[in-house]
N, C-alpha and C positions, 0 to 999 in steps of 0.2 A: 579446554584449549585447542585440540588436535580436532574435537569432531565439532569446533566454530571453526578451525581455520577452513576445514574440506568444503563446507558448508559457503565460510567464502569465497570458495577454489571453482565449488560448482559456478560457479554466475559467471564466472569467467574466461575468454574461449578454450579449448581445451593445451593439453600438452600434450600432445604427443610423441613416443620412447623418451618422457622424459622422465624418474628414477628418482622415486621420496629423496630431496638434501641433495641433489646432484647438478640443482642449476646454485649455489649457493654464492659463486665466486661469481660464475661466468656467462650463467641466463638462460633461460629458453631459448632455442632457433621461433618461437612464435612469434615473436620479437622484429623477426633479420626486417627489412624499407617501411615498418610500421610508424605512426606519425608520429611527432614529439607527442601529439594531444592525448592521442588514444593511453597512449604510457600511462601520462599524467592519471586521466578518468580512470583507469585504469590500479592506478592508483589509489585515490577518492572510492574505485565503488568497491575495498577493499576492508572498507569503512561500515555494518551493519551495527546492528543494538545491541547481535551478541558478540563484537569484536570490536564498543568503540574503541584501544589505546592499542596499539596493536606496536610491535617494536619495530627497528629496521630489517633483522632476518629473519622480521616474520612478514613485513609486506614486502621481500624481494624472493620467501614460500612463495610466494598464496597467487602475487602476480610474474611471478618469474620473468622478473627482471636481475640482468645482475645486482650485485649488490654495490657497481662506487655507480650507478646508475640511478638506483636509485633516491644513495643517500643526493646526490647532483639532484636530480627532481623534486626527495623532501626539505629539500632546505632552502632551492624558490621558491615551493607552496609557503613555507612560514615565513619569509622571508617576505610576503603578497599576505601573506594570513587564513590563507585555506586550508590551509595546518597550522595547530603548534604542536608544540613540545608539553609530555604531561607531565605530571608531580617532579616525578622523581628527574625525569633528564633523558632518560633510557628510552621514551614510546612516542609517541606519538597519534594522533587523535586531529577532529574535526573542527578548523576552527571557525571566528566568528564570521572572518568575513565573508564562506560558502551561506552561511545564516543568514544576510547582512542581506545579497545578493538574494536568498529563497524564498525573503521574505516582497521583491518585488514580481516576484508571477506572481500575472494577473490570474490566469484560472481560480486556484482556491483561496485568494483574500478572497474574487470576489462576494466568487458562491458565499463562501464562510460567513461578508460581512451583514448579506440579505437574509442566507440562512437564521445567522445566530439567536432573529429574540422569539422564532417559531423557535427551535431547540430548544430555548430557553425555556420558554411558557409550555412546551413538553416535558422535558426535566422538571420544571415544577408539578405540573398537573398529573403526573404520574410518578413523581420519588423513583426516580427510574432512567438509567442513563442512561445519551442519545449519543447517535455514531451519526457524521458525513460522511464518505466519501464517491471517491470517483468509479472513471471505469481505468487502469492503465495500462496499459501494456497487454496480458493476461493476469493481472491483480485486479481488486478493490487497491487501491490509494485514497488510506483517511483525508476528507481532509483538517475534521473540528470530532473531542471527541466533549461527553460532558459529564463526567459523576452524577448516580443518583447519592442521596444520603446511605444508601448502602448500599454501593459497587457491588459490582461479581467482580473476580482475577478474573481481567481479557486479554486476551494477544493486542488486539488493536489498537493502537495511540494513533496522535496525529502524526503524519510525514511516513507514518506506520502500512505494511504493506499484505496483505492476507486473502488467500485465495478465494475465487469467484466458489466452487461449486458449494462451496461449508459451510457458512457465514447472506446473512439474509441480505443484508448489502449485496454483499459477491450476488446469491440467483437473486435479486433483480435488476441488476446491471447488465445478466450475461443475458433475463429472456430478453432486454431485448437491442442485445448486442447487434451485428453483421451476426446472420448463419453459421460460417464459416469461423469460427472465433467453436464454438463449442464442438465440431469437429478438429481444431486440431485439439483440442485439452480433451476429447474424447478417442484420438487413438494417441497423445502421448501417453493413457490413462492416471483415473483422480483419484490424486494422493488418501488413504483412509487414515482422519485425526483421529476418530472417538471413535468403537464400536454403530458408532448411528447415522453414523459421517453418510449420505448419499454417492454413491459409484456407480452404481448399477446407470448405463448410460438412459436406459428408457425406461428408469425407474427421476431418471432427473428431467425428461426432456419434457417428462405428464407433471413433474410439477414447477418446468419455465412455464411451459404452456396455461398452466391455475393461476402466473403470478401474471401472467400476460391478458386474464379474464378478470384477475380480481383486482388489479394491482396493490395487491401484496402477500409477501415474503412467507413463510418463518422457514426457522431453525433452529432448531429441537438440541441440545446435546454437542453437537457435527464438527465443530471445531474445538471448541473445549466443553469438558464432562463439568456437570452445571452449573451451563449455561446457556443460553435461553438471548429472541427477541426476533420481532415484527422489524419488518424495512417496507417500507412502499416508493415511489421512484419521484423527482422532480424533476417537471418539463419543462425549457424554455420556449416563450412563443410560436414558434415551427413545430413544437406537438413534444423535440426528442428532447428521450431521456439526459440529462445530461446529471444525475448525479439520481441515490440513493443517500434515503431517514431511514435511522432505523433505532428502537430502541432498546434492549437489551435490560438483562432481569436472572435474576438467582436460579431454577427450575426451584415449583413446588411455591414464588418468592408471589406466583399470579397465576391469571386467563393469560396466556397468550392474543389470542381470539378481539377478548374484552378489550384488550389496549389493543385493534387494533385502526377502530376506528379515529381513535387521537392522533395515532402516526400518519395515519392518513391527509387527514383536518390538517395537520402540522406540513408534511409536505403538499400536499395542490394550495394551500396559503403562502409557503416560501417557494411556486411553479409561481403563481400572479404575482409577488412582486419581479423576480427574474422579468416578468412579459415587462410589468409596466415601465420595469426600468429601461426595456429597452423599445417601447414604445414612446417614450419621454425623452427622449433623447440620450439618458444614460450609459454611460462604460460600461457594459451586457462584456464580460471578459470573460467569460462561462467555453472556454471547450469541449467544442463539440471531443466522447470519449474517443478512444487511439486504442483503434485496434492491432496489434500488430508484436515485436519487437519496442522494448527500450528504446 
């Protein structure tokens, strides 16, 4: 739990001059003058795939809020449905009300609705897992995933986020993102997830240039050992890249280059469908990729 809490804490503003556990009662001075909304957001942001259930004390420690404030805000969120009490009654988890609101977000759902038939065809043709992702901030946000017959264990999931430089979809999105995004990532340093992760700036620049030239990106055990992927861009009617589609398979289970034409065809078909929807007045709610902080 300590490791996962540290990970969650890293997503929040830094707490200066605060020792571990020092603010369990009084809270951190970082919140002086901050709005109630920012405090509520910090509570919700404490939950991650690794921290799906948190106690009151853990929420206070991760956010730096006083326990009394944490309890009051969490209780109001429970009453509204944004949080719910865990089965044991000693903790909190994300509530169904947030899921209901999430389904109303147009970019992911409209894109998913258009892409899903082509993703299903691609999965049926290759028998491999198929992923669809968009650029959000400095990460690839997974809009949908379909598991193949022999799905390889991967870190991606619908609604999950993964780094751009270590995934096939991420490379596609990064290759077509504003140049400033790549510079920001390089300046911050590229994390190495496996021995095969591309972290050398010159190597990554060459790889992205190749993606722009060929319309295909490859990731070979760069995010997870034993996992390969090939991805291609999905574009809107103006030619802007709005998403990336990929096939993910086990290492040694197939030839990435032989799968590339099928992935490219599915992505192009999705692009044409998006264009047709916009052309005939349909609700094309695919947001332009977002660069910058969340």
